[in-house]
N, C-alpha and C positions, 0 to 999 in steps of 0.2 A: 730901312726900318720895317720890321715884319708886323703884319697885322695879327692881332690875337684872335684865335678862332673861338667862337662861342661854344662849338661842340664839334667833335671829330668822329667819323665812322671809318673804321678800317675797311679795306676792300673786301675782306672775308665777311664781315658783318653786313656790308652793303649788298653783297651777293645774296645772302640769306634773306635780307629784307626785300630785295627785288623779287626773289622767288615767291615769298609770301604775298607780296602785293599783286603779282601776276596771277595768282590763284583766285583772287577776289573779283567777283563780277557783280556790279561794275567796279572798275578799279577805283581805289580811294584817291583823294587829293594828295594824301601823304600819310605820315605817321606822327602821332602825338607822343611826345616824351615828356613825362611829368614826374614829380615826386609826390608822394602822399604820406601822411602820417600813419605809420603802421610798423609792425615788426618789433623786435626786442631792442633795437638801437634807436628807433625814432622815425626814420624815413625809408621808404621803399621806392624803387623805380617802377613806373607804370607806363606801359607801351600799349597803344591802341591805334586802330585805323582812324583816319579823319576823312569824313565825306565832305564836310564844310568847316573851314577854320573858324574858331571862336574869335570874338572881338579882342580877347586878352592874349591871343597867341602871337608869338614872334616866329616868322617863317625863316628857316635856315636851309639853304641848299648845300648838301654835302654828299659827295660820292654818288651823284645821280639820284639822290633821295631827297624829297622835301620833308623836312622835319618841322613840326609845329611844337614849340615849347611855350608853355604858359608863363606869363611874367612872374608869377609867384615862385615857380620852380627855377627860373633862370639863375638866380644867385647860387643855388645848390648844384647846378649842372654846368656852369660856365667852365670851360677848359677840359671837360670830361672826354675820355676816349671810349667809344663803344666798340667792342670786338666780339668775335664769335669763337667759342671754345668747344672743342669736341675731343674728348678723351675717354678713357675707360670708366671714369667715375661720373662725368657730367657732360651735358651738351646744352648749349644755350648762349645767350648774350651775356657778356661781362662788361663791367664798367670800371675804368680806372679814373677815379674822381679825385682831383686835387683838393676839393673842398671837404672831403670826408675826413673827419678827425678820428674815426674808429668804425669798425665793422662788427657785426654780431658774429658769433661762432659759426653759424651756418652760412654766412655770407649773403644772406637775403636782404639785410637792411644795414643802414649806415647812420652815423650821427655826425653832426657838424658843430663846430664851436660857434656860439653866437658872438658876434663882434659888437663891442661897445661903440656907441656913437661918439 
């Protein structure tokens, strides 16, 4: 029986995160990944250094990176794969989110279907 991952970081994305973390003095405890209400589709990804985890954070160890995901964002991020993309048109982190019901035209924000209880 396989264990469902809360969040997955590809090796390429982990390499870039490790480089960013190594540049920071003092090094952070990890990286917070959250969603916030913004953009034309409803939610945007928010990435920030974490010096001290919050009481509402869930710690996830993935690819040598400690991620802190706040409990409010967890349902929107569960099962997401974070990757690094570098091509002629864009460079940065990308997210393959199974919870996203749609994306805005520019790809900066996403929407989710609210589930009825």
